[in-house]
Structure formats: structure tokens, C-alpha cells
C-alpha positions as CSV (number, residue, x, y, z in Angstrom):
1,M,-3.2,155.3,-28.3
2,R,-1.2,154.5,-25.2
3,L,1.9,156.6,-24.6
4,F,5.2,155.0,-23.6
5,F,8.0,156.7,-21.8
6,V,11.6,155.7,-22.3
7,P,13.6,155.6,-19.0
8,I,16.6,157.9,-19.0
9,F,19.0,155.1,-18.3
10,T,18.2,153.3,-21.7
11,L,19.1,156.3,-23.8
12,G,22.7,155.3,-23.8
13,L,21.9,152.3,-26.0
14,V,20.7,154.5,-28.9
15,G,23.2,154.4,-31.7
16,A,25.2,151.4,-30.2
17,A,27.0,149.4,-32.8
18,A,25.4,146.2,-33.9
19,P,27.3,143.0,-33.1
20,E,29.7,141.8,-35.9
21,T,28.2,138.8,-37.8
22,R,30.3,138.7,-41.0
23,V,33.1,136.3,-41.9
24,T,35.3,136.7,-45.0
25,V,36.2,133.6,-47.0
26,S,39.1,133.9,-49.5
27,L,40.1,131.9,-52.5
28,P,43.9,131.5,-52.8
29,P,45.3,131.9,-56.3
30,D,47.0,128.5,-56.3
31,L,43.8,126.7,-55.4
32,A,41.6,127.5,-58.3
33,G,40.6,130.1,-60.8
34,D,37.5,132.1,-60.0
35,A,34.8,129.7,-58.7
36,G,31.1,129.8,-57.7
37,G,28.5,127.8,-56.0
38,R,26.9,127.6,-52.5
39,L,29.2,128.9,-49.8
40,L,28.6,127.2,-46.4
41,L,30.1,128.0,-43.1
42,F,29.9,125.4,-40.3
43,A,30.5,126.1,-36.6
44,E,30.5,123.9,-33.5
45,P,31.6,124.5,-29.9
46,A,35.2,123.7,-29.4
47,T,35.7,120.8,-26.9
48,P,38.6,118.6,-26.0
49,G,36.7,115.8,-27.7
50,N,36.7,117.4,-31.2
51,A,40.0,119.4,-31.0
52,N,41.8,117.2,-33.5
53,A,39.0,116.5,-35.9
54,D,39.6,117.9,-39.4
55,E,36.0,118.4,-40.4
56,V,33.0,120.3,-39.1
57,D,29.7,119.2,-40.7
58,T,26.0,118.7,-40.0
59,D,24.0,115.6,-40.6
60,A,20.9,117.7,-41.4
61,T,19.0,116.5,-38.3
62,D,20.6,118.9,-35.7
63,R,21.8,115.9,-33.7
64,N,25.4,117.1,-33.5
65,G,25.0,120.7,-32.4
66,V,26.5,122.2,-35.6
67,S,25.3,125.6,-36.8
68,V,25.5,126.5,-40.5
69,A,25.2,129.6,-42.6
70,G,25.0,129.8,-46.4
71,R,24.9,132.1,-49.4
72,D,25.2,131.8,-53.1
73,V,28.5,132.9,-54.7
74,A,28.7,133.8,-58.4
75,G,32.5,134.3,-58.1
76,F,35.3,135.6,-55.8
77,G,36.2,138.5,-58.1
78,S,39.5,140.3,-58.4
79,G,39.8,140.5,-54.7
80,R,39.4,136.7,-54.5
81,A,37.3,137.1,-51.3
82,V,33.6,137.1,-50.4
83,T,31.8,137.9,-47.2
84,I,29.1,135.7,-45.7
85,D,26.8,137.3,-43.1
86,T,26.1,134.6,-40.6
87,Q,22.7,136.2,-39.7
88,D,21.2,136.3,-43.2
89,T,20.5,132.6,-43.9
90,A,21.5,130.3,-41.0
91,F,20.5,127.3,-39.0
92,P,19.3,126.8,-36.4
93,K,19.6,130.6,-35.8
94,G,22.0,133.4,-36.8
95,F,25.5,133.0,-35.3
96,A,25.0,136.1,-33.2
97,T,22.9,133.9,-30.9
98,L,25.7,131.5,-30.2
99,A,26.7,131.2,-26.6
100,P,30.0,133.1,-26.0
101,G,33.0,130.9,-26.4
102,D,35.4,129.3,-28.8
103,Y,34.0,127.5,-31.9
104,R,35.6,125.3,-34.6
105,V,34.6,126.8,-37.9
106,Q,35.0,125.4,-41.5
107,A,34.0,126.9,-44.9
108,V,33.0,124.8,-47.9
109,L,32.2,125.9,-51.4
110,D,29.7,123.5,-52.8
111,R,30.4,123.9,-56.5
112,N,27.8,121.5,-57.9
113,G,24.9,122.5,-55.7
114,D,24.4,118.9,-54.4
115,Y,25.4,119.3,-50.8
116,N,21.8,118.5,-49.7
117,Y,21.9,115.2,-51.5
118,G,25.4,113.7,-50.9
119,G,27.4,116.2,-48.8
120,R,30.9,117.2,-49.8
121,G,31.9,115.8,-53.2
122,P,34.7,115.8,-55.7
123,G,35.8,119.4,-56.6
124,D,34.2,121.1,-53.7
125,L,36.6,123.6,-52.1
126,V,37.2,123.3,-48.3
127,S,39.0,125.3,-45.7
128,K,41.0,124.0,-42.8
129,V,39.2,124.1,-39.4
130,A,39.8,127.4,-37.7
131,T,39.1,128.3,-34.0
132,I,37.1,131.5,-33.7
133,H,35.7,133.2,-30.6
134,F,32.0,134.3,-30.7
135,P,30.6,136.9,-30.4
136,L,32.8,138.4,-33.1
137,T,34.6,141.7,-32.4
138,S,36.0,142.0,-35.9
139,V,35.6,140.3,-39.3
140,P,37.7,137.0,-39.3
141,S,39.1,135.7,-42.6
142,I,39.1,132.0,-43.5
143,P,41.0,130.9,-46.6
144,L,39.7,127.9,-48.6
145,D,42.6,125.4,-48.5
146,H,42.0,122.4,-50.7
147,A,39.6,120.7,-53.2
148,A,37.8,117.5,-52.1
149,P,39.5,114.6,-53.9
150,P,38.0,113.1,-57.1
151,E,35.8,110.1,-56.8
152,T,37.6,106.8,-56.6
153,D,37.1,104.0,-59.1
154,Q,34.1,101.8,-58.7
155,F,36.3,98.8,-57.8
156,D,38.7,100.7,-55.5
157,T,38.5,98.8,-52.2
158,T,40.8,101.1,-50.2
159,G,39.5,101.4,-46.6
160,I,36.8,98.8,-47.1
161,P,36.5,95.8,-44.7
162,P,38.3,92.8,-46.2
163,A,35.2,90.7,-46.6
164,A,33.5,93.5,-48.6
165,A,36.7,94.0,-50.6
166,Q,36.7,90.3,-51.5
167,Q,33.1,90.4,-52.7
168,I,33.7,93.5,-54.8
169,A,36.8,91.8,-56.4
170,A,34.9,88.6,-57.1
171,S,31.9,90.3,-58.6
172,R,34.0,92.5,-61.0
173,A,33.8,90.2,-64.0
174,H,30.0,90.0,-63.6
175,L,29.3,93.7,-63.2
176,H,28.7,95.7,-66.4
177,E,28.2,99.4,-66.5
178,E,25.7,100.8,-68.9
179,R,24.7,104.3,-69.9
180,I,21.6,104.3,-72.1
181,V,21.1,107.4,-74.1
182,S,17.5,108.7,-73.7
183,S,15.9,110.6,-76.5
184,A,12.9,111.4,-74.3
185,L,15.1,113.0,-71.6
186,T,17.3,114.7,-74.2
187,R,14.3,116.4,-75.7
188,F,13.2,117.6,-72.3
189,R,16.6,118.9,-71.2
190,G,17.8,120.1,-74.6
191,T,21.2,118.4,-74.1
192,S,22.2,114.8,-74.4
193,Q,21.0,112.7,-71.5
194,S,21.5,109.1,-70.5
195,V,20.4,106.8,-67.7
196,A,23.2,105.0,-65.8
197,A,22.8,101.4,-64.6
198,W,24.9,98.5,-63.4
199,I,24.0,95.1,-64.7
200,L,24.9,92.0,-62.6
201,T,24.9,88.7,-64.5
202,P,24.5,85.4,-62.5
203,P,27.0,82.5,-62.2
204,G,27.1,80.5,-65.4
205,Y,25.9,83.4,-67.5
206,D,27.0,83.0,-71.2
207,P,26.1,85.8,-73.6
208,K,26.2,83.4,-76.5
209,S,23.9,80.9,-74.9
210,R,20.1,80.7,-75.5
211,T,19.5,80.5,-71.8
212,T,17.7,83.5,-70.4
213,Y,17.2,84.8,-66.9
214,P,14.6,86.6,-64.9
215,T,15.6,90.2,-64.3
216,V,15.2,92.4,-61.2
217,Y,15.1,96.2,-61.6
218,T,16.1,97.9,-58.4
219,A,16.9,101.3,-57.0
220,N,18.4,102.2,-53.6
221,G,17.6,104.8,-51.0
222,F,17.9,108.6,-51.0
223,G,21.6,109.6,-50.9
224,T,22.9,106.7,-52.9
225,N,24.7,107.1,-56.2
226,H,25.8,105.1,-59.2
227,K,29.1,104.0,-57.6
228,L,27.3,102.8,-54.4
229,D,24.7,101.0,-56.5
230,G,27.4,98.9,-58.1
231,Q,29.1,98.1,-54.7
232,L,25.8,96.9,-53.3
233,L,25.3,94.6,-56.2
234,S,28.6,92.9,-55.2
235,Q,26.7,91.6,-52.1
236,T,24.0,90.2,-54.4
237,W,26.7,88.5,-56.5
238,H,28.1,86.8,-53.4
239,M,24.6,85.5,-52.4
240,M,24.0,84.1,-55.9
241,E,27.5,82.6,-56.1
242,T,27.0,80.8,-52.7
243,G,23.5,79.7,-53.7
244,V,21.7,81.8,-51.1
245,I,19.5,83.3,-53.7
246,P,18.5,82.0,-57.2
247,P,20.3,83.0,-60.4
248,M,18.8,86.2,-61.9
249,I,20.1,89.3,-63.7
250,W,20.0,92.4,-61.6
251,V,19.8,96.0,-62.9
252,A,20.7,98.7,-60.4
253,L,19.2,101.9,-61.8
254,D,20.7,105.3,-60.9
255,F,18.0,107.8,-60.1
256,S,20.1,110.3,-58.3
257,S,20.3,113.9,-59.6
258,P,21.1,117.4,-58.4
259,T,17.4,117.8,-57.5
260,G,17.3,114.6,-55.4
261,T,15.9,111.3,-56.7
262,T,13.8,111.2,-59.8
263,E,11.9,108.0,-58.8
264,F,11.6,107.1,-62.5
265,A,8.3,109.0,-62.5
266,D,7.3,111.3,-65.4
267,S,7.5,114.8,-64.0
268,L,6.9,118.3,-65.2
269,N,10.2,119.3,-63.4
270,N,12.6,116.3,-63.8
271,G,11.3,115.1,-67.1
272,P,9.9,111.8,-68.5
273,W,11.9,109.4,-66.5
274,G,9.2,106.7,-66.5
275,Q,8.9,106.9,-70.2
276,A,12.6,106.6,-70.6
277,L,12.7,103.5,-68.4
278,V,10.0,101.5,-70.1
279,T,10.5,102.6,-73.7
280,E,14.3,103.1,-73.9
281,V,16.2,101.6,-70.9
282,I,14.5,98.2,-70.6
283,P,14.3,97.6,-74.4
284,A,18.0,98.5,-74.8
285,L,19.1,96.1,-72.0
286,E,16.9,93.3,-73.2
287,A,18.4,93.6,-76.6
288,K,21.9,93.2,-75.2
289,Y,21.6,90.8,-72.3
290,R,20.1,87.3,-72.0
291,M,16.9,88.5,-70.2
292,D,13.5,86.8,-70.2
293,A,12.1,90.0,-71.8
294,K,8.5,89.3,-70.8
295,P,6.3,90.4,-67.9
296,S,6.7,87.2,-66.0
297,G,10.4,87.7,-65.9
298,R,10.6,91.4,-65.0
299,F,10.5,92.3,-61.3
300,L,10.9,95.4,-59.2
301,T,12.3,96.0,-55.7
302,G,13.9,98.8,-53.8
303,H,14.2,100.2,-50.3
304,S,13.0,103.6,-49.1
305,S,13.0,106.0,-52.1
306,G,13.8,103.0,-54.2
307,G,10.8,101.3,-52.6
308,W,8.5,104.1,-53.8
309,F,10.0,103.7,-57.3
310,A,9.3,99.9,-57.2
311,L,5.7,100.4,-56.2
312,W,5.1,103.4,-58.5
313,A,6.5,101.6,-61.6
314,I,4.2,98.6,-61.3
315,V,1.1,100.7,-60.6
316,R,2.0,103.0,-63.5
317,Y,3.0,100.1,-65.9
318,P,1.3,97.0,-64.4
319,A,1.4,95.0,-67.6
320,M,5.1,95.5,-67.9
321,F,6.2,93.7,-64.8
322,G,5.5,90.4,-63.0
323,G,5.6,91.7,-59.5
324,S,6.9,94.4,-57.1
325,W,8.5,93.9,-53.7
326,P,9.1,97.4,-52.2
327,T,10.5,97.7,-48.6
328,S,9.9,100.7,-46.4
329,P,8.8,102.8,-49.4
330,D,8.5,106.6,-49.1
331,P,4.9,107.8,-48.5
332,V,2.6,105.7,-50.8
333,D,-0.6,107.4,-49.7
334,F,-0.6,111.2,-49.1
335,R,-3.3,111.0,-46.4
336,N,-0.4,110.0,-44.3
337,F,2.6,111.9,-45.7
338,L,5.2,111.6,-43.0
339,G,2.3,111.6,-40.5
340,V,0.4,114.5,-42.2
341,D,-2.9,114.3,-44.1
342,L,-2.1,116.6,-46.9
343,Y,-5.8,117.0,-47.8
344,A,-7.1,118.0,-44.4
345,P,-8.2,121.6,-44.0
346,G,-5.4,123.7,-42.6
347,A,-2.9,120.9,-43.0
348,N,0.5,121.9,-41.6
349,M,3.8,120.0,-42.0
350,Y,5.4,121.5,-38.9
351,H,2.6,121.3,-36.3
352,D,-0.5,119.1,-35.7
353,A,-4.0,120.4,-35.0
354,N,-3.1,121.0,-31.4
355,G,0.1,122.9,-32.2
356,A,2.5,120.1,-31.3
357,P,5.6,119.9,-33.5
358,R,5.6,117.0,-36.0
359,P,8.5,114.5,-35.7
360,L,10.3,113.4,-38.8
361,E,12.6,110.7,-37.5
362,R,12.5,108.4,-34.5
363,D,14.4,105.6,-33.0
364,H,11.5,103.6,-31.6
365,D,10.2,105.8,-28.8
366,K,13.0,108.4,-29.0
367,I,12.3,111.4,-31.3
368,L,15.5,112.3,-33.3
369,T,14.4,115.3,-35.4
370,M,11.4,117.3,-36.4
371,V,10.1,118.1,-39.9
372,E,10.7,121.8,-39.4
373,T,14.3,121.2,-38.4
374,S,15.0,119.2,-41.5
375,A,13.2,121.6,-43.8
376,K,15.0,124.6,-42.5
377,V,18.5,123.1,-42.6
378,E,17.8,122.0,-46.2
379,T,17.1,125.6,-47.0
380,V,20.4,126.8,-45.7
381,L,22.5,124.0,-47.3
382,G,21.1,124.7,-50.8
383,H,18.2,125.4,-53.0
384,D,17.6,121.8,-54.1
385,G,18.7,118.2,-53.5
386,G,17.3,117.7,-50.0
387,Q,14.7,115.0,-49.3
388,L,11.8,117.3,-48.8
389,R,12.6,119.4,-51.8
390,S,13.2,116.2,-53.8
391,F,9.5,115.2,-53.3
392,E,8.5,118.6,-54.8
393,W,10.8,118.1,-57.8
394,V,9.0,114.9,-58.6
395,F,5.4,115.6,-57.5
396,S,4.7,119.3,-57.9
397,P,3.5,121.5,-60.7
398,R,6.0,123.7,-62.4
399,R,6.1,127.4,-61.6
400,A,6.7,130.2,-64.2
401,D,10.4,130.4,-63.2
402,G,10.9,126.7,-64.1
403,T,11.2,125.4,-60.6
404,P,8.6,123.2,-58.8
405,A,5.9,124.7,-56.6
406,F,6.5,124.4,-52.9
407,M,4.0,121.9,-51.3
408,F,4.4,123.7,-48.0
409,D,5.6,127.1,-46.8
410,R,9.1,126.8,-45.4
411,E,8.5,129.4,-42.7
412,S,5.1,128.4,-41.3
413,G,4.8,124.8,-42.5
414,A,1.3,125.5,-44.0
415,V,0.4,123.1,-46.8
416,D,-0.7,124.6,-50.1
417,P,-4.0,122.9,-50.9
418,T,-3.7,123.5,-54.7
419,V,-0.3,121.8,-54.8
420,A,-1.5,119.0,-52.5
421,N,-4.4,118.3,-54.9
422,Y,-2.0,118.2,-57.8
423,W,0.0,115.6,-55.9
424,R,-3.1,113.6,-55.2
425,D,-4.3,113.6,-58.8
426,N,-0.9,112.6,-60.3
427,Y,1.3,110.7,-57.7
428,D,-0.8,109.5,-54.8
429,I,-0.6,105.7,-55.2
430,G,-3.5,105.0,-52.9
431,H,-5.7,107.5,-54.7
432,R,-4.7,106.1,-58.0
433,I,-5.6,102.5,-57.0
434,E,-8.9,103.6,-55.4
435,T,-10.1,105.7,-58.4
436,D,-8.7,103.5,-61.2
437,W,-9.0,100.0,-59.9
438,P,-11.3,98.7,-62.6
439,R,-8.7,99.5,-65.2
440,L,-5.7,98.4,-63.1
441,K,-7.2,95.2,-61.7
442,R,-6.4,92.9,-64.6
443,D,-2.7,93.6,-64.7
444,L,-2.0,94.7,-61.1
445,D,-4.0,92.3,-58.9
446,G,-1.8,90.1,-56.7
447,K,1.5,91.7,-57.8
448,V,2.2,94.1,-54.9
449,H,4.2,92.7,-51.9
450,L,5.1,95.4,-49.5
451,T,7.2,95.1,-46.3
452,V,7.7,97.8,-43.6
453,G,8.6,97.9,-40.0
454,T,6.0,98.9,-37.3
455,A,8.7,101.2,-35.9
456,D,9.8,102.6,-39.2
457,S,12.2,105.5,-38.5
458,Y,10.3,107.9,-40.7
459,Y,6.8,106.7,-39.8
460,L,6.3,105.2,-43.3
461,D,4.3,102.3,-41.8
462,G,1.4,104.8,-41.5
463,A,1.1,105.4,-45.2
464,A,1.4,101.6,-45.8
465,H,-1.6,101.0,-43.6
466,E,-3.5,103.6,-45.6
467,L,-2.6,101.8,-48.8
468,E,-3.5,98.4,-47.4
469,A,-7.0,99.8,-46.5
470,V,-7.4,101.0,-50.1
471,F,-6.7,97.5,-51.5
472,R,-9.2,96.0,-49.1
473,K,-11.7,98.7,-50.1
474,V,-11.5,97.9,-53.8
475,G,-11.2,94.2,-53.3
476,G,-7.7,93.9,-54.6
477,R,-5.1,91.3,-53.7
478,A,-1.9,92.6,-52.3
479,D,0.5,91.4,-49.6
480,F,1.4,93.8,-46.7
481,T,3.9,92.7,-44.1
482,F,4.4,94.8,-41.0
483,V,7.5,93.6,-39.2
484,P,7.1,94.1,-35.4
485,N,9.4,96.6,-33.9
486,A,11.6,96.9,-37.1
487,T,13.0,100.3,-38.0
488,H,13.8,101.7,-41.4
489,G,17.3,100.2,-41.5
490,V,17.8,97.2,-43.9
491,A,19.8,95.3,-41.3
492,D,16.9,95.6,-38.9
493,L,14.0,95.0,-41.4
494,Y,15.6,92.1,-43.3
495,S,16.7,90.1,-40.3
496,R,14.8,87.2,-38.9
497,G,15.9,84.5,-36.4
498,G,19.5,85.6,-36.6
499,D,19.6,85.5,-40.4
500,R,20.3,89.0,-41.6
501,R,19.3,88.1,-45.2
502,A,16.0,86.4,-44.4
503,L,13.8,88.9,-46.1
504,W,16.1,89.1,-49.1
505,K,15.8,85.3,-49.5
506,D,12.0,85.5,-49.3
507,I,11.8,88.2,-51.9
508,T,14.1,86.6,-54.4
509,N,12.6,83.2,-54.0
510,A,9.1,84.6,-54.6
511,M,10.3,86.3,-57.8
512,Y,11.9,83.2,-59.0
513,A,8.7,81.2,-58.3
514,V,6.8,83.5,-60.6
515,A,9.4,83.3,-63.4
516,R,10.3,79.6,-63.0
517,P,7.4,77.9,-61.3
518,Q,8.7,74.5,-62.2
519,K,12.2,75.1,-60.9
520,A,11.6,77.4,-57.9
521,K,13.0,76.2,-54.6
522,T,13.8,77.8,-51.3
523,H,17.5,78.7,-51.1
524,K,19.2,78.5,-47.8
């Protein structure tokens, strides 16, 4: 054993007080009764440019230099105050590492545990922004000040651009809100459960007429909710009203939840969402609305997470639908899951085989954030609801404590091969097609039409190439379009020749041609 000698001049450090890292957050009596949830503390360097801003927040990609600390709070107790140690659970590091200086600090009590999905929401308690000097020399106190306002009405157009407001107002009579009670989900949860959806009827729709319409089932991307789903359908109404796209019934399905997006996939953790869709939601809607109610008149589309839903649903229930047009879907083949082959020996979500960090998001050649960054900020913001944890809620086996198994270790990034194999056997679309094509071919062949950009912001074009190769291998017919230089954004991917709705026209006309081959035409 080698002996080490401590120089005399260092002995004075022994017993030195540790730097202060705690902040007290109080709950004023007039704000609320006792409250619980996820307490978050945000801090950013104070600069002249942000001096008047009334919010400090992070976009979960570490692009804005905001630090955040978090802890669970059961209640504020009789003292109506709790302490958060900014070293315990923090991103990117504990606040003791912040460069000396003034910081703008804000506290938020996320009462619903959904900050990872949609950020601040109705009922969350928020403080005013305070200026605090770091490093701390004492324990500062920040009082929560107000509750985030309740959600506005679906058709409230306050603050919306005039053109969008006009579209929402014009579509109002044609948008119908439905909440279909699901016995399957109710049995799983033990409490009454329903599936929310907006139904958009086309111009000339008459519920008493014998005329029926093709129906499009769609879901939007991660972070959307029921209200936004309806507002986006207002754009679809405008396109039908002006003859840009053919007349069809549109169903915007809400798959948002406190755990992320359910993808309408049967899951050990989220419950039987796929079963609820095909055995309860669709039959209930077809009984109420003038829908074709047959495979040749049922279609699927969606973007990003909604794109994965659109592809999964037709692969899982190929005889139910007439075609699927996913755009930029979440990983459809787990041999390229955000750039990682989950089945490779020693697979790691944070680093490649050479130890280089794995990017998560890009803007063409510019790297915006890393997988490790996103995973670790999710961990601070909350236990569930983030994009990476959402995948696990859908795809993973269930642990003894009732939560989904982690596909990868949040500290090291190491992939758990047992969990990865479970994902492969149950939710890897490429693997399902490759191993089950003889059974799928009759009802699935020719029905998949996937579009993604070659510069997809989340590298989703890689998984699409893997899936295309699988279809070639089994001899299946499917359309794959890789739009040169297009990113993940709809405005980028859907544009062509100056027409921002070009791909939308292509998709809807292709659907209509399947449903009405004698009437189909190209809308302009």
C-alpha cells in the first residue's frame, strides 16, 4: 500500500462548512390548501435580455442554458413550506456548480405529474421570478404566487392569428366532440375510462341522408392534446370546404396520457388501447355517423408518434383498414432506434461503440441535443410523461411495482437486453413483418405508404430504411418516400414546389381513390 502525506497547509480545510445548496419554497395560505406534486426549481443566468421575462423554463434539450432541480412533495404541512436541495436531483448538474453570479429563479409545483409531456398546465402553482446570487450564503425563500389558469375553451381564439381564428369559427358546426366509454380500459384501470376524439364531418354532411363517407383516423405528435387535436382539424375543414382535399370524415384520436402517448397499442402498462380502438371506439362512431363502415373506407394517418400509431394499427389489424399513410413515424424497426441497434451486444443509448455521444436531435448538420441530455432532464422534471419514458410505458414488460421496466439505464445508457428482446417480440414492426409475413400478406400487402425526410430531426429515416429493407426481403409491396433534405417538421416535409399542403393533397387523394375509385380526382 502506498502511503500519502497531507501537506500541513491543507489541514485548515478539514471541517470547513459545505456550501449552501438548499432553497425553501412556501405555499401562502390564500393560494391553496395543502398541495402535493413534483416541485421544480428553474434557474438561468440573469442578463439584460431576460430581465423582464416573467417565466424561467427549459425546453428539455438544454438549448437555453436553464438549470432545473426537482423533488416530490407530498404536502407543505403545517409550516406551509418545503426545502429543495438543488444538489440532490438536478440538471445538468447540482446548482453548487453554477458559475458565480446573479440568476433568475422560478419555482413550479407540477400537481398532475405531467410536466414532461406538456409543461405547465392548469392548476400548477407558480412563483414569481426571483433574482438570487449563487453560490448561496444562506437559504433563500421563494413563495409560490399563483395558479396556472384553467384551459380555455376549444373554440376560444384569443391570441390566435386572424386566419386561424376564422378557420376555427367556420369549422365549429362541423366539429363534434366524443368521449367513448371503454369497458376494456375500465376493467384494466378499475375506474371508468373513456377515449376522447373529435369528429369532423365534411361539407354537405347530412346525418339523415343515406350518403356515407370514407373515414380517416388520425393522431398527432408527442405533446399534443385533445384541444389541439380539434384545432388542427379546423385546418382540415378549410381544405375540404375550399375543395383542396376530397370530402371525408376525420376522426382525431386523443392518445395523450400522464405517461406520454399510448399509441393505441395494447400494453401491459397502459392497458388494452388497441382493443378499445377496434372493438369499442370505431364501432361506436360508425353506429352514430354516416361512415362507410368497411375496410375500403377506413384509413389511417398521423405524424411522428401519430405516424407510429398509424403504422402499428394497420400491421396489428390489417383486415380492419384500407391503408395507412404515416409520416415521420417514431422508430418502426428497433435495429435503428434513434440510431441505436437495440439488439447489438453491449448496446448503449448514450454512446456508440467508439464512445462518441449519441445525438438525439439535429437541424441538418447541426447537432441540437444528445440522448443522454434528454434522458437526464426527463428524470429531473418527473417520473413519467417524457418521450423516452413514454416508449417504455408502451413497449416494456411490467415490473413488480406496477411500473414499466427501463429499456436502458439512465446513468450509464446501457441497454437491458432482456427488455430489448421483449420490445422486439411484441412491438418491433420490422420484426413482426419479417417473421409473420405469410399471415399478414393477404390483408397488408400494398397498404403501407410511408413518408419521411432524409434529414429527419430525430434520425427517423434510419428506421424507415430498415423497414423498407424488410418489405423487400419478404417480397411485400409498400411505398416508401424519402423526401430529400426534409426535416421532421410538417411545414418542411409536406411542402413541394411552393405548395405547403402538397403531401396532404397526395395522401387524401390516394385514400379517396381507394374508397371511391370511380369518383377519385386530383384536388388542387
